N, CA and C of each residue as an Amber inpcrd file, in Angstrom:
protein
   654
-160.7750000 138.9390000  83.6320000-159.6850000 139.6550000  82.9710000
-160.1110000 141.0910000  82.6540000-161.3940000 141.2560000  82.1680000
-161.8930000 142.5770000  81.8480000-161.9410000 143.4630000  83.0940000
-162.3760000 142.8570000  84.2600000-162.4170000 143.6190000  85.5120000
-161.0220000 144.0830000  85.9110000-160.0370000 143.2100000  85.7300000
-158.6530000 143.5320000  86.0820000-158.1440000 144.6950000  85.2340000
-158.4300000 144.6380000  83.9180000-157.9900000 145.7030000  83.0250000
-158.7000000 147.0170000  83.3350000-159.9810000 146.9320000  83.7140000
-160.7340000 148.1330000  84.0710000-160.1630000 148.7890000  85.3170000
-159.7740000 147.9570000  86.3070000-159.1890000 148.4680000  87.5360000
-157.8680000 149.1760000  87.2560000-157.0530000 148.5860000  86.4000000
-155.7780000 149.2200000  86.0370000-156.0130000 150.5680000  85.3660000
-157.0550000 150.6240000  84.5230000-157.3590000 151.8780000  83.8220000
-157.7860000 152.9570000  84.8070000-158.6140000 152.5870000  85.7960000
-159.0640000 153.5410000  86.8170000-157.8950000 154.0700000  87.6230000
-156.9930000 153.1690000  88.0220000-155.8190000 153.5840000  88.7930000
-154.9390000 154.5210000  87.9840000-154.8210000 154.2220000  86.7120000
-153.9730000 155.0570000  85.8510000-154.5630000 156.4600000  85.6940000
-155.8890000 156.5310000  85.4970000-156.5190000 157.8130000  85.2290000
-156.6750000 158.6620000  86.4810000-156.9170000 158.0180000  87.6420000
-157.2360000 158.7690000  88.8500000-156.1990000 158.5900000  89.9540000
-155.8810000 157.3630000  90.3030000-154.9650000 157.1240000  91.4090000
-153.5370000 157.4980000  91.0900000-153.1370000 157.4920000  89.8420000
-151.7510000 157.7780000  89.4850000-151.6400000 159.0400000  88.6490000
-152.6100000 159.9280000  88.7880000-152.5930000 161.1440000  87.9920000
-151.3710000 161.9840000  88.3270000-150.7060000 162.4790000  87.3280000
-149.5180000 163.2970000  87.5190000-149.9220000 164.6860000  87.9920000
-149.1740000 165.2430000  88.9680000-149.3860000 166.6040000  89.4130000
-148.6610000 167.5430000  88.4520000-149.3980000 168.2730000  87.6260000
-148.7840000 169.1410000  86.6300000-148.1080000 170.3530000  87.2570000
-148.4950000 170.6960000  88.4920000-147.8470000 171.7920000  89.2080000
-147.1480000 171.2330000  90.4320000-145.8400000 170.9970000  90.3790000
-145.1520000 170.3180000  91.4770000-145.1050000 171.1200000  92.7600000
-145.4800000 172.4020000  92.7320000-145.4600000 173.1920000  93.9620000
-146.8160000 173.2150000  94.6530000-147.8370000 172.5200000  94.1030000
-149.1670000 172.5210000  94.6970000-149.7290000 171.1110000  94.7800000
-149.7260000 170.4800000  95.9830000-150.3350000 169.1600000  96.1220000
-151.7830000 169.1620000  95.6130000-152.1770000 168.0550000  94.9840000
-153.4200000 167.9740000  94.2180000-154.6630000 168.3000000  95.0390000
-154.7720000 167.7520000  96.2730000-156.0410000 167.7870000  96.9810000
-156.2650000 169.0020000  97.8560000-155.3390000 169.9300000  97.9460000
-155.4880000 171.0850000  98.8210000-154.9640000 172.3250000  98.1190000
-155.8580000 173.2320000  97.7220000-155.4150000 174.4270000  96.9970000
-154.5650000 175.3640000  97.8440000-154.6150000 175.1890000  99.1830000
-153.8260000 176.0360000 100.0720000-152.5260000 175.3620000 100.5050000
-152.1740000 174.2620000  99.8530000-150.9540000 173.5380000 100.2020000
-149.9220000 173.6720000  99.0950000-148.6560000 173.5840000  99.4800000
-147.5770000 173.6600000  98.5020000-146.3640000 172.9340000  99.0670000
-145.4570000 172.5450000  98.1930000-144.2430000 171.8870000  98.6460000
-143.0710000 172.8570000  98.5580000-142.1620000 172.7050000  99.4960000
-140.9540000 173.5240000  99.5210000-139.8440000 172.7160000 100.1830000
-138.7770000 172.5290000  99.4600000-137.6230000 171.7870000  99.9620000
-138.0320000 170.4030000 100.4840000-138.9410000 169.7450000  99.7450000
-139.3330000 168.3840000 100.0890000-140.3810000 168.2740000 101.1690000
-140.8730000 169.4080000 101.7170000-141.8850000 169.3970000 102.7680000
-143.1840000 169.9720000 102.2140000-144.3060000 169.5030000 102.7450000
-145.6110000 170.0480000 102.3830000-146.0340000 171.0640000 103.4390000
-146.4400000 172.2390000 102.9890000-146.9030000 173.2960000 103.8820000
-148.3190000 173.7100000 103.4950000-149.0500000 174.2190000 104.4890000
-150.3940000 174.7310000 104.2740000-150.4170000 176.1930000 104.7140000
-151.4530000 176.8950000 104.3270000-151.5440000 178.3040000 104.6870000
-152.8650000 178.5900000 105.3810000-152.8730000 179.6950000 106.1460000
-154.0670000 180.0920000 106.8730000-154.1240000 181.6140000 106.8980000
-155.3200000 182.1590000 106.7950000-155.5220000 183.6050000 106.8200000
-155.7820000 184.0430000 108.2660000-154.9940000 184.9840000 108.7550000
-155.1960000 185.5850000 110.0680000-155.3650000 187.0780000 109.8270000
-156.5730000 187.5830000 109.9720000-156.8170000 188.9750000 109.6240000
-156.5830000 189.1620000 108.1280000-155.7460000 190.1340000 107.7770000
-155.4150000 190.3830000 106.3720000-154.1220000 189.7040000 105.9460000
-153.5530000 188.8970000 106.8290000-152.2730000 188.2430000 106.5480000
-152.4760000 186.7640000 106.2310000-151.6040000 186.2310000 105.4020000
-151.6010000 184.7950000 105.1180000-150.3040000 184.2110000 105.6560000
-150.4290000 183.2140000 106.5270000-149.2910000 182.5990000 107.2050000
-149.1850000 181.1240000 106.8490000-147.9790000 180.5920000 106.9720000
-147.8190000 179.1390000 106.9560000-148.4490000 178.5540000 108.2220000
-149.0270000 177.3740000 108.0880000-149.6010000 176.6860000 109.2450000
-148.5800000 175.7880000 109.9440000-147.4230000 175.6140000 109.3280000
-146.3750000 174.7650000 109.9250000-145.0950000 175.5780000 110.1150000
-144.3040000 175.1860000 111.1100000-142.9840000 175.7810000 111.2820000
-142.0810000 175.3430000 110.1400000-141.2320000 176.2490000 109.7100000
-140.3140000 175.9370000 108.6200000-139.3610000 174.8120000 109.0200000
-139.1160000 173.9110000 108.0870000-138.2040000 172.7930000 108.3400000
-137.3490000 172.5660000 107.1000000-136.2850000 173.3390000 106.9800000
-135.3700000 173.2150000 105.8470000-133.9320000 173.1330000 106.3750000
-133.0830000 172.4920000 105.6020000-131.6690000 172.4680000 105.9350000
-131.1920000 171.1530000 106.4930000-129.9050000 171.1350000 106.8330000
-129.2310000 169.9690000 107.3870000-129.0570000 170.1420000 108.8880000
-129.4000000 169.1270000 109.6610000-129.2840000 169.2140000 111.1110000
-127.8300000 169.2710000 111.5430000-127.5160000 170.1880000 112.4590000
-126.2250000 170.2030000 113.1240000-126.4660000 170.0720000 114.6260000
-125.4480000 169.7390000 115.3760000-125.5810000 169.5330000 116.8170000
-125.7130000 170.8650000 117.5450000-126.3700000 170.8280000 118.6920000
-126.6140000 172.0430000 119.4720000-125.3170000 172.6810000 119.9670000
-124.2340000 171.9230000 119.9950000-122.9460000 172.4540000 120.4580000
-122.2850000 173.3590000 119.4200000-122.8360000 173.3870000 118.1720000
-122.2540000 174.1780000 117.0950000-123.1170000 175.3990000 116.8020000
-122.4930000 176.4900000 116.3720000-123.2360000 177.6430000 115.8810000
-123.4920000 177.4840000 114.3890000-124.5960000 178.0320000 113.9310000
-124.8770000 178.0720000 112.5030000-124.0440000 179.2000000 111.8790000
-123.4700000 178.9450000 110.7240000-122.5480000 179.9050000 110.1220000
-122.9050000 180.1720000 108.6600000-122.3910000 181.2560000 108.1400000
-122.6210000 181.6630000 106.7570000-121.6530000 180.9080000 105.8540000
-121.9740000 179.6330000 105.6090000-121.0720000 178.7460000 104.8780000
-121.6730000 178.2190000 103.5780000-122.7710000 178.8320000 103.1240000
-123.3990000 178.3890000 101.8820000-124.2640000 177.1620000 102.0380000
-124.4460000 176.6970000 103.2650000-125.2690000 175.5170000 103.5320000
-126.3140000 175.8790000 104.5690000-127.5840000 175.5360000 104.3180000
-128.6390000 175.8080000 105.2920000-128.5230000 174.8100000 106.4360000
-128.4640000 175.3300000 107.6530000-128.3020000 174.4890000 108.8440000
-129.4720000 174.7170000 109.7950000-129.8430000 173.6630000 110.5020000
-130.9430000 173.7480000 111.4600000-130.5900000 172.9530000 112.7060000
-131.2440000 173.2890000 113.7960000-131.1900000 172.4770000 115.0060000
-132.5120000 171.7170000 115.1240000-132.4400000 170.5060000 115.6380000
-133.6280000 169.7280000 115.9630000-133.5880000 169.4530000 117.4660000
-134.7130000 169.6470000 118.1260000-134.7540000 169.4680000 119.5690000
-134.1230000 168.1430000 119.9740000-133.2600000 168.2090000 121.0110000
-132.5920000 167.0280000 121.5490000-131.6840000 166.3570000 120.5160000
-131.2690000 167.1410000 119.4980000-130.3970000 166.6310000 118.4330000
-130.9840000 165.3980000 117.7540000-132.3190000 165.4080000 117.5920000
-133.0080000 164.2910000 116.9460000-133.8030000 164.8150000 115.7580000
-133.5320000 164.3050000 114.5700000-134.2110000 164.7690000 113.3600000
-135.7170000 164.4970000 113.4070000-136.1270000 163.5120000 114.2000000
-137.5570000 163.2050000 114.3470000-138.3040000 164.4260000 114.8850000
-137.6600000 165.1730000 115.7740000-138.3050000 166.3470000 116.3530000
-138.4510000 167.4790000 115.3420000-137.5480000 167.5570000 114.3760000
-137.7280000 168.5430000 113.3030000-138.9300000 168.1890000 112.4460000
-139.1600000 166.8990000 112.2500000-140.3230000 166.4730000 111.4640000
-141.6190000 166.9390000 112.1140000-141.6440000 166.9800000 113.4500000
-142.8600000 167.3700000 114.1620000-142.9260000 168.8650000 114.4310000
-141.8220000 169.4410000 114.9300000-141.8310000 170.8260000 115.4000000
-141.1680000 171.8150000 114.4320000-140.5620000 171.3210000 113.3610000
-139.7980000 172.1930000 112.4860000-138.4050000 172.4220000 113.0360000
-137.5940000 173.1150000 112.2590000-136.2350000 173.4000000 112.6890000
-136.1690000 174.6180000 113.5930000-135.0380000 174.7510000 114.2820000
-134.7380000 175.9290000 115.0920000-133.5420000 176.6230000 114.4590000
-133.6170000 177.9590000 114.3420000-132.6140000 178.7000000 113.5850000
-132.1470000 179.9330000 114.3540000-130.8420000 180.1840000 114.3100000
-130.3330000 181.4580000 114.7850000-130.7490000 182.5450000 113.8000000
-130.7950000 183.7890000 114.2830000-131.3590000 184.8620000 113.4660000
-130.6060000 185.0440000 112.1490000-129.2900000 185.0030000 112.1890000
-128.5090000 185.1860000 110.9760000-128.8180000 184.1280000 109.9330000
-128.9190000 182.8790000 110.3680000-129.2340000 181.7900000 109.4440000
-130.6470000 181.9490000 108.8920000-131.5800000 182.3240000 109.7680000
-132.9680000 182.5350000 109.3340000-133.0470000 183.5950000 108.2480000
-132.2440000 184.6350000 108.3930000-132.2620000 185.7710000 107.4610000
-131.3150000 185.5770000 106.2830000-130.5690000 184.4560000 106.2940000
-129.5520000 184.2180000 105.2760000-128.5690000 185.3850000 105.1940000
-128.2940000 185.9090000 106.4110000-127.2250000 186.8840000 106.6340000
-127.4710000 188.2210000 105.9480000-128.7560000 188.5420000 105.7170000
-129.1710000 189.8760000 105.3230000-129.7890000 190.5650000 106.5310000
-129.9230000 191.8660000 106.4980000-130.4740000 192.5930000 107.6470000
-131.6420000 193.4920000 107.2530000-132.2550000 193.2290000 106.1070000
-133.3560000 194.0550000 105.6190000-134.6880000 193.5310000 106.1710000
-135.4630000 194.4160000 106.7730000-136.7760000 194.0170000 107.2810000
-137.6240000 193.4180000 106.1590000-138.3040000 192.3350000 106.4570000
-139.1740000 191.7050000 105.4710000-138.4320000 190.8700000 104.4460000
-137.1640000 190.5120000 104.7380000-136.3900000 189.6870000 103.8060000
-136.9980000 188.2900000 103.6770000-136.7740000 187.6790000 102.5070000
-137.2240000 186.3070000 102.2800000-136.5360000 185.3500000 103.2350000
-135.2410000 185.5350000 103.4470000-134.5010000 184.6320000 104.3270000
-134.6170000 183.1980000 103.8570000-134.9560000 182.3080000 104.7690000
-135.0980000 180.8880000 104.4480000-136.4720000 180.5400000 103.8780000
-137.3650000 181.5010000 103.7980000-138.7170000 181.2420000 103.3060000
-138.7030000 181.0100000 101.7910000-139.7250000 180.3570000 101.2710000
-139.8040000 180.1580000  99.8150000-140.1120000 181.4680000  99.1040000
-139.9140000 181.4870000  97.8030000-140.2160000 182.6580000  96.9840000
-141.6950000 183.0210000  97.1410000-141.9730000 184.3190000  97.3000000
-143.3440000 184.7670000  97.5040000-143.7250000 184.8670000  98.9670000
-142.8060000 184.4780000  99.8500000-143.0180000 184.5300000 101.2970000
-141.8230000 185.2390000 101.9290000-141.9650000 185.6430000 103.1920000
-140.8430000 186.2970000 103.8650000-140.9630000 186.1110000 105.3750000
-139.8900000 186.4450000 106.0570000-139.9010000 186.4320000 107.5260000
-140.5690000 187.7260000 107.9900000-141.5790000 187.6490000 108.8450000
-142.3660000 188.8470000 109.1690000-141.5300000 189.9280000 109.8560000
-141.8880000 191.1650000 109.5770000-141.2630000 192.2910000 110.2570000
-141.9450000 192.5100000 111.6060000-141.3620000 193.3400000 112.4390000
-141.9530000 193.6130000 113.7530000-143.3410000 194.2310000 113.6260000
-143.5810000 195.1980000 112.7050000-144.9490000 195.7080000 112.5490000
-145.9510000 194.6310000 112.1300000-145.4970000 193.6730000 111.3350000
-146.3950000 192.5810000 110.9310000-146.7330000 191.6870000 112.1200000
-145.7920000 191.5100000 113.0330000-146.0900000 190.7620000 114.2610000
-147.1470000 191.4960000 115.0800000-147.0460000 192.8190000 115.1460000
-148.0250000 193.6050000 115.8930000-149.4100000 193.4990000 115.2600000
-149.4810000 193.5510000 113.9330000-150.7650000 193.3830000 113.2410000
-151.3390000 191.9920000 113.4950000-150.4710000 190.9930000 113.5140000
-150.8800000 189.6140000 113.7830000-151.4680000 189.4910000 115.1850000
-150.8190000 190.1080000 116.1470000-151.2830000 190.0810000 117.5410000
-152.6790000 190.6910000 117.6470000-152.9030000 191.8000000 116.9590000
-154.2130000 192.4570000 116.9800000-155.2680000 191.5790000 116.3050000
-154.9060000 190.9920000 115.1490000-155.8490000 190.1330000 114.4150000
-156.2550000 188.9160000 115.2340000-155.3390000 188.4440000 116.0860000
-155.6330000 187.2900000 116.9470000-156.3180000 187.7020000 118.2430000
-156.6680000 188.9930000 118.3430000-157.3540000 189.5140000 119.5250000
-156.5430000 189.2700000 120.7990000-155.2100000 189.3090000 120.6560000
-154.2710000 189.1840000 121.7750000-154.4270000 187.8610000 122.5240000
-154.9630000 186.8550000 121.8580000-155.2170000 185.5540000 122.4870000
-154.2970000 184.4810000 121.9190000-153.4720000 183.8960000 122.7730000
-152.6270000 182.7880000 122.3260000-153.4110000 181.4910000 122.1940000
-154.5200000 181.3700000 122.9440000-155.3240000 180.1410000 122.9030000
-155.7650000 179.8020000 121.4920000-156.2320000 180.8130000 120.7550000
-156.7830000 180.5470000 119.4260000-155.6940000 180.2180000 118.4140000
-154.4330000 180.4810000 118.7760000-153.3110000 180.2210000 117.8780000
-152.6320000 178.8890000 118.1510000-152.7120000 178.4180000 119.4030000
-152.0210000 177.1900000 119.8150000-152.8610000 175.9680000 119.4720000
-152.2110000 174.9480000 118.9630000-152.9050000 173.7400000 118.5150000
-153.5820000 173.0210000 119.6740000-154.6490000 172.2990000 119.3650000
-155.3280000 171.4920000 120.3750000-154.3740000 170.4390000 120.9280000
-154.4810000 170.1830000 122.2230000-153.5880000 169.2190000 122.8670000
-152.3110000 169.8450000 123.3690000-152.1000000 171.1370000 123.0800000
-150.9260000 171.8650000 123.5420000-151.3460000 172.8480000 124.6310000
-150.4880000 173.0200000 125.6400000-150.7510000 173.9870000 126.6960000
-151.5590000 173.4110000 127.8410000-151.5970000 174.1840000 128.9290000
-152.3180000 173.7660000 130.1330000-153.1000000 174.9500000 130.7020000
-154.1270000 174.6540000 131.4850000-154.9270000 175.6550000 132.2020000
-155.3300000 176.7980000 131.2700000-155.0300000 178.0490000 131.6360000
-155.4580000 179.1820000 130.8200000-154.6990000 179.2560000 129.4980000
-153.6410000 178.4560000 129.3390000-152.8740000 178.4500000 128.1010000
-153.2430000 177.3290000 127.1450000-154.2890000 176.5820000 127.4590000
-154.6810000 175.4590000 126.6100000-155.1260000 175.9340000 125.2340000
-154.5730000 175.3130000 124.2110000-154.8820000 175.7290000 122.8510000
-156.2440000 175.2640000 122.3720000-156.9410000 176.1390000 121.6560000
-158.2020000 175.7860000 120.9930000-158.0180000 175.7140000 119.4750000
-157.0120000 176.4060000 118.9640000-156.6960000 176.4700000 117.5350000
-157.8870000 176.9020000 116.6910000-158.7440000 177.7370000 117.2390000
-159.9080000 178.1840000 116.4680000-159.5060000 179.0680000 115.2820000
-158.2840000 179.5790000 115.2930000-157.7910000 180.3730000 114.1630000
-157.2400000 179.5130000 113.0410000-156.8650000 178.2620000 113.3520000
-156.2450000 177.3880000 112.3730000-154.7440000 177.5780000 112.2420000
-154.1480000 178.4010000 113.1060000-152.7090000 178.6820000 113.0260000
-151.8640000 177.4760000 113.4450000-152.3900000 176.6580000 114.3510000
-151.8080000 175.3490000 114.7090000-150.4010000 175.4280000 115.3020000
-150.1690000 176.3960000 116.1780000-148.8510000 176.5450000 116.8000000
-148.5580000 175.3800000 117.7480000-147.3440000 174.8450000 117.6440000
-146.8620000 173.8020000 118.5440000-145.8210000 174.4030000 119.4750000
-145.7690000 173.9090000 120.7130000-144.8500000 174.4570000 121.7090000
-143.4610000 173.8730000 121.4780000-142.7490000 174.4460000 120.5040000
-141.4950000 173.8780000 120.0070000-140.2640000 174.2650000 120.8200000
-140.3840000 175.2740000 121.7080000-139.2380000 175.6600000 122.5280000
-138.1600000 176.3640000 121.7370000-136.8950000 176.2200000 122.1990000
-135.7930000 176.9380000 121.5550000-134.4500000 176.2930000 121.8950000
-133.4030000 176.8290000 121.3040000-132.0310000 176.5150000 121.7040000
-131.4150000 177.7950000 122.2540000-130.8750000 177.7090000 123.4710000
-130.2850000 178.8690000 124.1330000-129.0430000 178.4220000 124.9060000
-127.9140000 179.1210000 124.6890000-126.6560000 178.7360000 125.3450000
-126.3180000 177.2670000 125.1030000-126.4530000 176.8460000 123.8490000
-126.1140000 175.4850000 123.4220000-126.9750000 174.4000000 124.0580000
-128.0930000 174.7870000 124.6480000-128.9830000 173.8130000 125.2650000
-130.3990000 174.0240000 124.7580000-131.1940000 172.9570000 124.8120000
-132.5750000 173.0230000 124.3420000-133.5350000 173.2160000 125.5060000
-134.6160000 173.9110000 125.1960000-135.7060000 174.0580000 126.1510000
-137.0010000 173.9160000 125.3860000-137.8800000 173.0330000 125.8110000
-139.1330000 172.7940000 125.0880000-140.2200000 172.3530000 126.0540000
-141.4520000 172.6450000 125.6990000-142.5560000 172.0950000 126.4680000
-143.6410000 173.0780000 126.8220000-143.3070000 174.3860000 126.9960000
-144.3700000 175.2850000 127.4120000-144.4160000 176.5910000 126.6310000
-143.6510000 176.7350000 125.5610000-143.7510000 177.9390000 124.7440000
-143.1880000 177.6940000 123.3480000-143.4990000 178.6260000 122.4460000
-142.8960000 178.6400000 121.1230000-142.5920000 180.0920000 120.7860000
-141.4370000 180.3250000 120.1780000-141.0190000 181.6710000 119.8080000
-140.7150000 181.7150000 118.3170000-141.1990000 182.7760000 117.6610000
-140.9830000 182.9680000 116.2260000-140.1320000 184.2180000 115.9970000
-139.1700000 184.0880000 115.0930000-138.3480000 185.2340000 114.7270000
-139.1330000 186.2380000 113.8870000-138.7590000 187.5040000 114.0170000
-139.1000000 188.5120000 113.0260000-137.8380000 188.8180000 112.2220000
-137.9780000 189.6210000 111.1890000-136.8270000 190.0320000 110.3870000
-136.2640000 191.3690000 110.8580000-136.7600000 191.8580000 112.0060000
-136.4350000 193.2100000 112.4590000-135.4860000 193.2130000 113.6570000
-134.3200000 193.7970000 113.4820000-133.4190000 194.0390000 114.6000000
-133.9250000 195.2350000 115.4050000-133.4840000 195.3330000 116.6480000
-133.9030000 196.4540000 117.4910000-133.1860000 197.7440000 117.1160000
-132.1560000 197.6490000 116.3130000-131.4120000 198.8180000 115.8490000
-130.3850000 198.3660000 114.8320000-129.7810000 199.3010000 114.1390000
-128.7870000 198.9730000 113.1270000-127.6400000 198.1850000 113.7510000
-127.3400000 197.0330000 113.1540000-126.2640000 196.1480000 113.6080000
-126.4620000 195.6570000 115.0430000-127.7080000 195.7000000 115.5270000
-127.9830000 195.2370000 116.8890000-127.8810000 193.7160000 116.9750000
-127.3610000 193.1820000 118.0930000-127.3440000 191.7250000 118.2770000
-128.6730000 191.1820000 118.7920000-129.7060000 192.0320000 118.8310000
-131.0300000 191.6160000 119.2920000-132.0650000 191.8840000 118.2000000
-133.0380000 190.9820000 118.0920000-134.1180000 191.1380000 117.1260000
-135.4550000 190.8370000 117.7870000-136.5320000 191.3460000 117.1560000
-137.8680000 191.1660000 117.7220000-138.3690000 189.7380000 117.5190000
-139.1010000 189.2790000 118.5050000-139.6670000 187.9310000 118.4980000
-141.1260000 187.9850000 118.9360000-141.8600000 186.9380000 118.5960000
-143.2200000 186.7600000 119.1130000-143.2710000 185.4120000 119.8110000
-143.7450000 185.4210000 121.0590000-143.7750000 184.1950000 121.8630000
-145.1910000 183.8790000 122.3190000-145.5580000 182.6090000 122.1830000
-146.8180000 182.0860000 122.7150000-146.4770000 181.1220000 123.8330000
-147.0050000 181.3620000 125.0170000-146.7740000 180.4670000 126.1490000
-147.9550000 179.5230000 126.3230000-147.6550000 178.3060000 126.7350000
-148.6920000 177.3000000 126.9050000-149.3120000 177.2790000 128.2820000
-149.0320000 178.3150000 129.1090000-149.6480000 178.3440000 130.4410000
-150.3470000 179.6780000 130.7180000-150.5080000 180.4970000 129.6700000
-151.2390000 181.7510000 129.8170000-151.7840000 182.1810000 128.4570000
-152.9470000 182.8100000 128.4680000-153.5940000 183.2070000 127.2250000
-153.1240000 184.5980000 126.7960000-151.8120000 184.7080000 126.5110000
-151.2600000 185.9920000 126.0960000-150.2670000 185.7970000 124.9550000
-150.1030000 186.8560000 124.1790000-149.0970000 186.9030000 123.1210000
-148.0570000 187.9410000 123.5290000-146.7910000 187.5780000 123.4310000
-145.7240000 188.4860000 123.8380000-144.8510000 188.8500000 122.6420000
-144.6570000 190.1340000 122.4260000-143.6870000 190.6150000 121.4500000
-142.5500000 191.2620000 122.2320000-141.3590000 190.7620000 122.0290000
-140.2020000 191.2010000 122.8020000-139.0000000 191.1760000 121.8740000
-137.8100000 191.1900000 122.4170000-136.6060000 191.0050000 121.6050000
-135.6550000 190.0740000 122.3340000-134.7810000 189.4430000 121.5580000
-133.8840000 188.4540000 122.1440000-132.5920000 188.4090000 121.3370000
-131.5690000 187.8150000 121.9740000-130.2470000 187.7320000 121.3580000
-130.2860000 186.8880000 120.0880000-129.6340000 187.3770000 119.0450000
-129.6670000 186.7100000 117.7410000-128.9990000 185.3400000 117.7280000
-128.2000000 185.0320000 118.7410000-127.5170000 183.7320000 118.7750000
-128.4290000 182.6230000 119.2680000-129.5720000 182.9960000 119.8600000
-130.5550000 181.9860000 120.2390000-131.1800000 181.4120000 118.9720000
-131.8000000 180.2580000 119.0890000-132.4040000 179.6100000 117.9250000
-133.8900000 179.3790000 118.1850000-134.7090000 179.9510000 117.3090000
-136.1520000 179.8780000 117.4380000-136.7880000 179.3210000 116.1590000
-138.0990000 179.1780000 116.1980000-138.8620000 178.6930000 115.0520000
-139.0820000 179.8210000 114.0420000-139.4510000 179.4230000 112.8240000
-139.7810000 180.3810000 111.7630000-141.1650000 180.0610000 111.2210000
-142.0140000 181.0670000 111.1820000-143.2680000 181.0020000 110.4350000
-143.2060000 182.0750000 109.3510000-143.3240000 181.6570000 108.1230000
-143.2530000 182.5820000 106.9920000-144.6280000 183.2190000 106.7540000
-144.6000000 184.4530000 106.2930000-145.8130000 185.1840000 105.9550000
-145.7690000 185.5060000 104.4750000-146.9290000 185.4700000 103.8160000
-146.9750000 185.6570000 102.3770000-146.7850000 187.1240000 102.0060000
-146.0550000 187.3500000 100.9100000-145.8690000 188.7030000 100.4030000
-147.2240000 189.2980000 100.0180000-147.3640000 190.6060000 100.1680000
-148.5900000 191.2840000  99.7390000-148.6300000 191.3430000  98.2180000
């Protein structure tokens, strides 16, 4: 009986300890919760990034556009919520930015974080020594694009939604908060391909849906 009571006491004191800070999981000082998901962070150069793709909102079908309706909406590859659990959500630029157009806006990111601007993507590319290999997770990519994840960034080849259809398997694209010009329908993106050791910064139509990696405010 004494052993049983001792075991209950141990579980109460250690195994069932209350987390006094609900935004920071107990065992990892670089982890935090946001919208029911646990995220981790990693330092790349002088920047601090999320290690996971953002996954917030309610899934809608690929046949629908995301709209400014007061509800956060996301796409999940193949219209399956299981894929959002693994790869994160896919978002059109307007939804990602929560319909603001200011560079460095918080958008869908948690407080203290924001969607990176185009200059921040360029700094990130330099800090990664222009190598996609060190950013892509192990087990992702082929040949010269095989990921080593030596940076800890842990990028997954999540693909995108384009023209109401999904494409996944050999690349991942992240939005920036920067349009190519005032009221432009195009914004800057960063793409990692799983078949070449390169990082690409380009621009794409805002109606496409890509992944989001949040960067910490300075």
